[in-house]
C-alpha positions in Angstrom: 38.8 -20.0 -17.9 39.0 -17.3 -20.6 38.5 -13.8 -19.2 38.5 -11.0 -21.7 37.5 -8.0 -19.6 36.6 -7.1 -15.9 32.8 -7.2 -15.9 31.1 -10.2 -14.3 29.9 -11.5 -17.6 33.1 -11.1 -19.5 34.5 -14.7 -19.2 33.7 -18.1 -20.6 32.2 -19.6 -17.4 29.8 -16.6 -16.8 28.8 -16.4 -20.5 28.0 -20.1 -20.5 26.0 -19.8 -17.3 23.9 -16.9 -18.6 23.4 -18.8 -21.8 22.1 -21.8 -19.8 19.9 -19.6 -17.7 18.3 -18.0 -20.8 18.0 -21.4 -22.5 16.3 -23.1 -19.4 13.9 -20.2 -18.4 11.2 -18.2 -20.2 12.8 -15.0 -19.1 13.0 -13.5 -22.6 9.5 -14.6 -23.5 8.1 -12.9 -20.3 10.3 -9.8 -21.1 8.8 -9.6 -24.6 5.3 -9.5 -23.0 6.3 -6.6 -20.9 8.2 -4.6 -23.5 5.4 -5.1 -26.0 2.7 -4.0 -23.6 0.8 -0.8 -24.5 2.8 2.1 -23.2 -0.4 4.2 -23.0 -2.1 1.6 -20.8 0.8 0.1 -19.0 3.8 2.4 -19.0 5.0 1.0 -15.6 5.1 -2.4 -17.0 7.0 -1.4 -20.2 9.5 0.6 -18.2 10.0 -2.3 -15.8 10.8 -4.5 -18.8 13.1 -1.8 -20.1 14.9 -1.7 -16.7 15.5 -5.5 -17.0 17.1 -4.9 -20.3 19.2 -2.1 -18.8 20.4 -4.7 -16.3 20.7 -7.8 -18.4 20.7 -6.6 -22.0 24.4 -7.1 -22.6 26.5 -9.2 -24.9 27.3 -12.5 -23.2 24.3 -12.2 -21.0 21.2 -11.7 -23.3 20.6 -14.4 -26.1 22.9 -13.2 -28.8 20.7 -14.2 -31.7 18.1 -11.7 -30.5 20.3 -9.1 -28.8 20.4 -6.4 -31.5 16.6 -6.5 -32.3 15.7 -6.6 -28.5 18.0 -3.7 -27.9 16.2 -1.6 -30.5 12.9 -2.8 -29.2 13.8 -1.7 -25.7 15.0 1.7 -26.9 11.8 2.3 -28.9 9.5 1.1 -26.1 11.1 3.4 -23.5 10.9 6.3 -25.9 7.1 5.7 -26.1 6.9 5.4 -22.3 8.7 8.8 -22.0 5.9 10.3 -24.0 3.0 8.6 -22.0 0.6 11.1 -20.6 0.9 9.9 -17.1 4.7 10.2 -17.2 5.1 13.6 -19.1 3.7 15.4 -16.0 6.8 14.5 -14.1 10.0 16.0 -15.7 12.3 14.0 -13.3 10.7 10.7 -14.3 11.1 11.6 -18.0 14.7 12.5 -17.4 15.3 9.2 -15.7 13.7 7.3 -18.7 15.8 9.3 -21.1 18.9 8.4 -19.1 17.9 4.7 -19.4 17.5 5.1 -23.2 20.9 6.9 -23.5 22.5 3.9 -21.5 20.9 1.5 -23.9 22.1 3.4 -27.0 25.7 3.1 -25.8 25.3 -0.7 -26.4 24.6 -0.3 -30.1 27.4 -1.7 -32.3 27.8 1.9 -33.7 28.2 3.5 -30.3 31.0 5.8 -29.5 31.9 4.3 -26.1 34.6 1.7 -26.2 33.3 -1.8 -26.8 29.8 -0.4 -26.8 29.9 -0.3 -23.1 28.7 2.5 -20.8 31.3 4.5 -18.9 29.1 4.2 -15.8 29.8 1.2 -13.5 27.2 -1.4 -14.2 25.9 -1.6 -10.6 25.5 2.2 -10.2 22.9 3.0 -13.0 20.1 4.0 -10.6 21.5 6.0 -7.8 
């Protein structure tokens, strides 16, 4: 087994398993429905889809052929959610969404973090 880092997805077997999972389910298609929902009408749905990408939107987990475009889609969609009228009334909620956006931005190829990875442990993003 080739292991190149310590995260659960940073090895050949896990990368293959995630690839098979994505190929055999409609997870990405359902994610696209949520992330493309109207953030004015369904900000909760868009944020839920954004949260899924925070959890699973990683190289070796997410379909690599769509990873970069889906990353940008998630960042843009969450930015719109942060501006939704029903959310702007709650500064803590907006701050949480901005933290999610910041986390996703660390995954850009041009990010300053080593390997485009967050410095926060992957299992401790929310809390």
